[in-house]
C-alpha positions in Angstrom: -37.2 97.3 -13.6 -38.7 93.7 -14.8 -37.6 90.8 -13.1 -38.1 90.6 -9.4 -40.3 93.9 -9.3 -43.0 91.7 -7.9 -45.4 93.2 -10.2 -47.9 90.6 -11.6 -48.6 92.6 -14.5 -44.6 92.4 -15.5 -43.7 90.4 -18.9 -41.2 87.8 -18.6 -37.2 88.7 -19.0 -35.0 89.5 -16.7 -32.1 90.5 -19.1 -30.0 93.8 -18.8 -29.3 94.5 -22.2 -32.5 95.9 -24.5 -32.3 95.1 -28.1 -34.1 96.7 -31.5 -37.3 96.0 -33.3 -35.0 96.0 -36.4 -32.1 93.5 -34.9 -35.0 91.1 -33.4 -36.0 90.7 -37.4 -32.5 90.5 -38.3 -32.0 87.5 -35.9 -35.5 85.7 -36.7 -35.1 86.3 -40.9 -38.4 88.3 -40.6 -39.9 91.3 -42.4 -40.2 94.1 -40.0 -42.9 97.0 -40.6 -43.0 99.6 -38.2 -41.0 101.3 -36.3 -37.6 99.1 -36.2 -35.8 101.7 -33.6 -38.4 100.3 -30.8 -36.3 99.1 -27.7 -37.7 95.6 -26.6 -36.4 94.7 -23.4 -38.5 91.8 -22.0 -41.1 89.3 -23.2 -44.5 88.8 -22.6 -48.3 87.5 -23.7 -50.3 89.8 -25.7 -52.7 90.8 -22.8 -50.1 91.5 -20.8 -47.1 92.8 -22.2 -46.1 96.3 -22.1 -44.4 99.0 -24.7 -41.3 97.6 -24.4 -42.2 94.1 -24.9 -41.7 91.4 -27.5 -44.9 89.5 -28.1 -46.2 86.8 -30.5 -49.2 86.0 -32.5 -49.2 82.7 -34.1 -53.3 82.1 -34.4 -56.4 83.6 -34.9 -58.1 82.4 -31.2 -55.9 84.5 -29.4 -56.5 87.7 -32.3 -58.8 89.7 -29.4 -55.9 89.9 -27.2 -54.0 91.5 -30.3 -56.9 94.0 -30.7 -55.8 95.7 -27.3 -52.3 94.8 -27.0 -49.9 97.5 -25.6 -47.1 95.5 -26.9 -44.4 97.2 -28.2 -43.3 94.6 -31.0 -45.3 91.2 -32.2 -43.8 88.1 -34.0 -47.0 87.7 -36.2 -47.8 84.9 -39.1 -48.0 86.0 -42.4 -51.9 85.2 -42.8 -52.0 87.5 -39.8 -49.9 90.4 -40.7 -52.8 92.9 -42.1 -55.2 91.7 -38.9 -56.5 95.0 -36.8 -54.7 95.9 -33.3 -53.3 98.2 -31.6 -49.6 96.7 -31.9 -48.0 99.2 -35.3 -44.2 97.7 -35.0 -44.5 94.1 -36.5 -42.2 91.3 -37.2 -43.5 88.9 -40.2 -42.4 85.3 -39.7 -43.6 82.3 -40.9 -43.4 80.0 -37.2 -44.1 82.9 -34.6 -43.5 80.9 -32.3 -40.4 79.1 -33.1 -38.7 82.8 -33.4 -39.7 83.7 -29.9 -38.2 80.1 -28.8 -34.8 81.5 -30.3 -35.0 84.6 -28.9 -35.8 84.0 -24.8 -32.0 83.5 -24.2 -31.5 86.9 -24.8 -33.8 88.3 -21.8 -32.6 85.6 -19.4 -30.1 86.0 -16.8 -27.1 83.3 -16.5 -27.2 82.3 -13.1 -23.6 83.7 -11.9 -21.1 80.9 -11.5 -17.3 80.6 -9.7 -15.2 77.9 -10.8 -13.2 75.6 -8.4 -14.2 73.8 -5.5 -15.8 75.3 -1.9 -13.9 75.0 1.0 -16.8 73.5 2.7 -17.8 70.2 -0.1 -16.5 66.8 1.2 -15.0 65.3 -1.6 -13.2 61.5 -1.2 -9.9 61.6 -1.4 -9.6 59.2 -5.0 -12.4 60.9 -6.4 -11.5 62.6 -9.9 -12.5 65.9 -10.6 -11.8 67.1 -14.6 -10.8 71.0 -15.5 -13.2 73.6 -14.9 -15.5 72.3 -12.7 -17.7 74.0 -9.8 -18.3 72.5 -6.7 -20.9 74.3 -4.7 -21.2 74.7 -0.7 -22.0 71.0 0.7 -21.3 69.1 -1.6 -20.5 65.5 -1.0 -18.7 63.5 -3.4 -17.9 59.7 -2.4 -15.1 57.8 -3.3 -14.0 57.2 -6.9 -16.5 59.2 -8.3 -15.6 60.4 -11.4 -16.8 64.0 -12.3 -16.3 65.5 -15.7 -14.6 68.8 -17.5 -17.1 71.7 -16.8 -19.6 70.1 -14.7 -21.0 72.3 -12.2 -22.9 70.5 -9.0 -24.8 72.8 -6.8 -25.1 73.4 -3.2 -26.2 70.6 -1.0 -25.8 68.0 -4.1 -24.8 64.4 -3.6 -22.2 62.4 -6.0 -22.7 58.9 -4.7 -19.5 56.8 -4.8 -18.2 55.3 -8.1 -20.5 57.3 -10.0 -19.6 58.7 -13.8 -20.4 62.1 -14.7 -19.6 63.1 -18.6 -18.7 66.7 -19.7 -20.6 69.9 -18.5 -23.3 67.8 -16.3 -25.3 70.4 -14.6 -26.3 68.4 -10.8 -29.0 71.7 -9.5 -29.5 71.8 -5.4 -30.2 68.9 -3.2 -30.1 66.2 -6.3 -28.9 63.3 -5.3 -26.9 60.9 -7.8 -26.9 57.4 -6.5 -23.5 55.0 -6.3 -21.9 53.9 -10.1 -24.6 55.6 -11.7 -23.8 57.0 -15.0 -24.3 60.2 -16.8 -23.5 61.0 -20.2 -22.5 64.6 -21.4 -24.6 67.6 -20.8 -27.0 65.6 -18.8 -29.5 68.1 -16.6 -30.7 66.9 -12.9 -32.8 69.8 -11.3 -33.7 70.2 -7.5 -34.3 67.3 -5.6 -33.8 64.8 -8.8 -33.1 61.1 -7.3 -31.2 59.1 -9.9 -29.6 55.3 -9.6 -31.9 54.5 -6.3 -32.5 51.0 -5.6 -36.1 49.8 -7.0 -39.5 48.7 -5.4 -38.5 45.0 -5.5 -40.0 42.7 -3.0 -40.7 39.7 -2.5 -43.2 38.6 0.1 -42.1 35.2 2.7 -43.7 33.5 5.3 -41.9 35.1 8.4 -41.5 38.5 6.4 -40.3 40.5 2.7 -37.8 39.8 0.8 -35.9 42.8 -0.1 -34.7 41.7 -4.0 -30.9 43.2 -4.4 -30.6 45.1 -7.2 -27.3 44.9 -9.0 -28.4 46.7 -12.4 -26.6 49.8 -13.2 -28.5 53.5 -14.2 -27.5 55.3 -17.1 -28.7 58.4 -19.1 -27.5 59.1 -21.7 -26.2 62.4 -23.4 -28.3 65.6 -23.2 -31.3 63.6 -20.8 -32.8 66.2 -18.6 -34.3 65.3 -15.6 -37.0 67.6 -13.9 -37.2 68.5 -10.3 -38.3 65.7 -7.4 -38.3 63.2 -10.2 -36.7 59.3 -9.7 -35.3 56.8 -11.7 -34.7 53.7 -10.5 -31.8 51.5 -10.8 -32.1 47.9 -12.5 -32.5 44.9 -10.7 -31.2 42.4 -12.8 -31.0 44.4 -16.0 -29.7 48.4 -16.8 -32.1 51.0 -16.3 -31.7 53.3 -19.4 -32.6 57.1 -20.8 -32.1 57.6 -24.1 -29.7 60.5 -25.8 -32.3 63.2 -25.9 -35.1 62.8 -23.2 -36.6 65.1 -21.6 -38.5 63.9 -18.2 -40.5 66.8 -16.4 -41.3 67.4 -12.6 -42.3 65.0 -10.1 -42.1 61.6 -12.6 -40.9 58.0 -11.8 -39.2 55.5 -13.5 -38.6 51.9 -12.5 -36.5 49.7 -12.3 -35.3 47.7 -15.4 -37.3 50.1 -17.7 -35.4 51.5 -21.3 -36.5 54.7 -22.4 -35.3 55.5 -25.9 -34.0 58.3 -27.2 -35.8 62.0 -27.9 -38.8 61.1 -25.1 -40.8 63.8 -23.4 -42.7 62.7 -20.1 -44.7 65.5 -18.3 -45.4 66.0 -15.3 -46.3 63.0 -12.7 -45.9 60.5 -15.3 -44.9 57.3 -14.4 -43.4 54.0 -15.8 -43.7 50.7 -14.0 -40.3 47.7 -14.1 -39.2 46.6 -16.7 -41.2 48.3 -19.8 -39.7 49.5 -22.7 -40.6 52.9 -24.4 -39.3 53.1 -28.0 -37.8 56.7 -29.4 -39.2 59.8 -29.7 -42.1 58.9 -27.4 -44.3 61.4 -25.7 -46.4 60.5 -22.5 -49.0 63.3 -21.2 -48.9 64.2 -17.5 -50.1 61.9 -14.3 -50.1 59.1 -17.2 -49.3 55.8 -16.1 -47.6 52.3 -18.1 -47.5 49.2 -16.5 -44.9 47.1 -16.2 -43.5 44.9 -18.5 -45.4 46.2 -21.6 -43.7 48.0 -24.8 -44.5 51.7 -25.9 -43.7 51.6 -29.9 -41.4 54.5 -31.3 -43.4 57.9 -31.7 -46.1 56.7 -29.8 -47.8 59.3 -28.2 -50.0 58.5 -24.6 -52.5 61.0 -23.2 -52.4 62.9 -20.2 -54.0 60.7 -17.3 -54.1 57.7 -19.3 -53.1 54.3 -18.1 -51.5 52.0 -20.6 -52.4 48.5 -19.3 -50.6 46.5 -22.7 -48.4 47.4 -25.5 -49.5 50.2 -28.1 -48.4 50.1 -31.2 -45.4 52.1 -33.1 -46.9 55.9 -34.3 -50.6 55.4 -32.6 -51.7 58.1 -30.2 -53.9 56.4 -27.1 -55.3 58.0 -24.5 -57.9 56.8 -21.5 -58.1 54.1 -18.6 -57.5 51.2 -20.2 -55.9 53.4 -22.5 -57.1 52.6 -26.0 -56.9 54.2 -29.5 -57.5 57.9 -29.3 -60.2 58.1 -31.4 -62.1 55.1 -29.8 -61.7 56.8 -26.4 -63.7 59.7 -27.4 -66.4 57.6 -29.2 -66.6 55.5 -26.0 -66.6 59.3 -24.0 -69.1 61.0 -25.8 -71.2 57.4 -25.7 -71.4 57.8 -22.1 -71.9 61.7 -21.7 -74.6 61.3 -24.1 -76.2 58.3 -22.3 -76.3 60.3 -19.1 -78.3 62.9 -21.0 -81.1 59.8 -21.2 -81.2 58.3 -18.1 -83.2 60.0 -16.6 -86.1 59.9 -18.6 -85.9 56.0 -19.2 -85.9 55.9 -15.4 -89.3 58.0 -15.8 -90.3 56.0 -18.8 -89.7 52.3 -16.5 -91.9 53.3 -14.2 -94.3 55.2 -16.0 -95.0 51.5 -17.6 -94.6 49.5 -14.1 -97.7 51.5 -13.0 -99.7 51.0 -15.8 -102.4 48.1 -15.6 -102.0 44.9 -17.9 -104.8 45.0 -20.2 -108.0 42.7 -19.4 -106.6 42.9 -15.6 -107.5 44.4 -12.8 -106.2 48.2 -11.9 -104.7 46.5 -9.2 -102.6 44.1 -11.2 -103.9 41.4 -8.4 -105.4 38.0 -10.1 -108.7 37.2 -10.2 
């Protein structure tokens, strides 16, 4: 039995229906080599795949795993199609990784869904629910909220007063949509996400600290996905906007008044400070930080662990702290590594020079 057996050697996939190798080849438009009747029941990497698993090989660097893999069927690139290895049934396809991605849904069992409103949910009398919604146990929906058709809100999630959700929005368990936040169609909020909270706005005063009122909105456009425990602040004097199709990983923070463009990807623990502008198609690596009031141009890349303290031009890749063009960062890192190797000899040279008496002087260096 797969998926839930507890076997660390088991491959991925919790689907129930097997598929033949011939059917896999037909679906991905690949050329089948070997036995097309093999039943595929799951997916797994080459080193852990079993006789009923589908795996893939797209690069020679993983060739050593292929030589001894027990995988029943392997998606393989044309240039590696004749590589020596134990898997006999191969599906030759131009892009094995892309082909695998298209097949993964077949091995993933969908979460059961019962349409309707659970009796334990607390829903304001003037909230509006669309057709075909699912409201799971202990959900709270505030006054004047609008829930679009087909939305699914899981247990203990909170939808604040005046929030507006488009069609087919998925809000997972314990996520919070703060009041007056707007979510477009097909937005996904994973467990524990907090969207639309007031930002970190404080002004020091002589007799304490003044909190800055946040009058702006938080808007997530169509097809945005927000990872578990990520936070997006509402705007203070402007709106916080996440562009259509943008994906945020777990533990990402977006501060107030930030504008993130369309089709961006922010990896885990990335953070963007207030009022910064992120162009379309930007990719930001894990644990990278962007300071406030800077602009990252469209299709730029910021490496993981980097710190952007100034603007980054469109289309460029920057890394390091402070962030600089990636090639410059590599040169600086390489120079520092070489410097570390000569520090000890340099110290010995300086010590030796200091201990050597000057010409014409007494050995102890004292004046005559």
